[in-house]
Every structure is written in structure tokens, then in C-alpha cells.
N, C-alpha and C positions, 0 to 999 in steps of 0.2 A: 619365176616371175619369167617371162619372157624378152626378149628383146623387146618388144613393141613397146612395153611396161615399163622397161628398163629406162625408155628413152621419154617417155612421160613422166616419169620420176625426175628425172634428169631435168627438164624441161622445166618443172616447176621448182626444181631445187634454184636451179638458174633464174628464175620470178623472184624467188626469195630474197635471193643476194643481192636482185640488181633494185629491189623496193628499198633493202636496208640499206645496201649503198646510197638509193636515194633521198632516203629519211637524213643518215649522216650529211650528205652536202647539204642539206636545208637547215640544215642544226648549226653546222659549220658556217653558213651565210649569215642567220643569227648573231654569230660570234664574232663574225667579223666586220659586224656595221654594212655602214656604207658603201666600204670598198667590196664587202660581200657580194653584194646585190647590185653593184656596177659588173662586178665580175662575173655574176652568174647572170647577166641578160637580164636583169626584173626591171629594169627601167629606170630612167633618172627619179621619178618620180620617187619612186617606192626608194630609192637611195636617200634622197633628199629626205623624207620621212626618218629615215633611221636616224639621219643624220642628227636630226630634232628630238631624237627619245621618242618620236612616237609610238605605239605600243601597237600601230594599225598592221606594221608591217612583222611582226613578231607576232602576231595572232594569224596574220595569214599563212606564212610559211609553218608555222606551229601545225597548224590545220591540216598544209599538205602533209607534214609530218608525221602526222597522227595517221592521215588515210593510209599512204604508203609501208608502215607496219603496222597495220592490218590486212594491207596487202598483203603481203611478206607473210605472215601470220598463215592467212588461209592457203597460200603455195606451201607452206608447208605441210599444211593440213594434207593438202592434195595430193603430195609425195609422200602420206600416211606418217612424217617423221614428227608429227604434234597429232592429238587428237582430235577427232573429225567433229568438226566448227559445223555451227547450224544454218540451217543454208545454205551449205558449203558448194555443189553444185550452181545455185541461182547467181550468189556473189562471184563464182568463179568470172559466168557467163556475162555479168556484168562488168565486173574490173575490166575482162577482153575489150567489151564492146565500149567503153568510160576510154580507155588505152587508144582505142584504135580511129574512135570520134576525136580524140585532142589529136592525133599523128595528121590523122587528113585535114582537121582545120588548119593546124599550124602549117602545112603544107599550102592551103589555099594563103592564108593568108602570108606565109613567106616569100607565095610567088608578086605577091601587088602591090601597091605604095599604100597600104593598110599601115594602120599605127595602132595597135592595141597596147595599152598602158606602155606606151613606150618604149614599148621593144620592137628592136631591129627585126631587119629580114634575116640575118645572119641569126638569131637567135631561135625566131620561130624554125627557122631548117634546121639547125641541129636536135633543137630539144623536141621536134617533130618526130627526127629519125630516130633518134632515142625511144620514142615513144612507141614508134612501128615496132622497132626488135623488140621492145619490153611486150607489147603485145601479141606478138606471134610467139613469145615462149609460152604466154598464158594458152595462145591457140594450141599449141602442138600438143603440151599438156594434156586440154580439156579433149582432142581430139583421138590421142592413144592410150588416155585414163578414163574415159564415157564410163565405161561400164562398172569402174571400180571407186567412183566418185558415190 
């Protein structure tokens, strides 16, 4: 395997680790309850719903967790550490686009007087920069391993 291919494989392994860490952070948020939602910047409305025992925050957070796990498995598939998954190339492009859109949209929200779901500008800034780095790992993997996908 060439060094160029090694770089792409490493990028996908990093993307998978970021996915699984993100999923774990979301699970820990659920178990931490209202305090976890506040700490993670989910907004006061989500924290209050969690404090009242409503299921909405749990379902939303579990949904995000599942998506992140699927993205991690696709990244491992692209790194050829698990079997080739269906529509792998298409899925990886879509994942990269979704993460990029989330990052750019969040950066826009961080710059103004926008209050979406009660999240602070600091939440939007930090989470968007994380998403931007996360998208970059997928993009590096895609551009260096495109022919092998």
C-alpha cells in the first residue's frame, strides 16, 4: 500500500474513532440527565424535558448516537477493517456533505443573534468546529482512497 493510501486509511480510522466517541458522548449525556444536556450545550429546553422525564430528549439523542455509529462503521469499511458496505462511496460522500453543511450552518448561527433550540453561540462555535474537523477526516479519506472504494 502506498503512503497516499495509508494516509486515507488513517483518515478513515480517525473518522471512525470520532464517530464512536461522539456516539459515546451522546449516550453519556442521556445517562447524565438534565445536567448532561446542559453541560453538552443542548439547550435549557432539552434539559428541562430530561429533568421532567420526558422521552423526547432521549429519542433525539439516541437517534444521533445511532447515526454516528453507522457513520463510524462506514468509515471502518472504507479503511477496509470491516467488510465492504452497500453504497459505501455514496454514503461516504453524503456523510461528508452532511458534516460540512452542519459545520457551516453552525458557524453561521454562532456569528449572529440566532437562538436555535436554545443553544448558545459558544455551543454552535465549538460543535461546528468539531464537525468541520470531522468532515475534513472523511474528505481526506475520500480523496486519497477514492479508487479503492
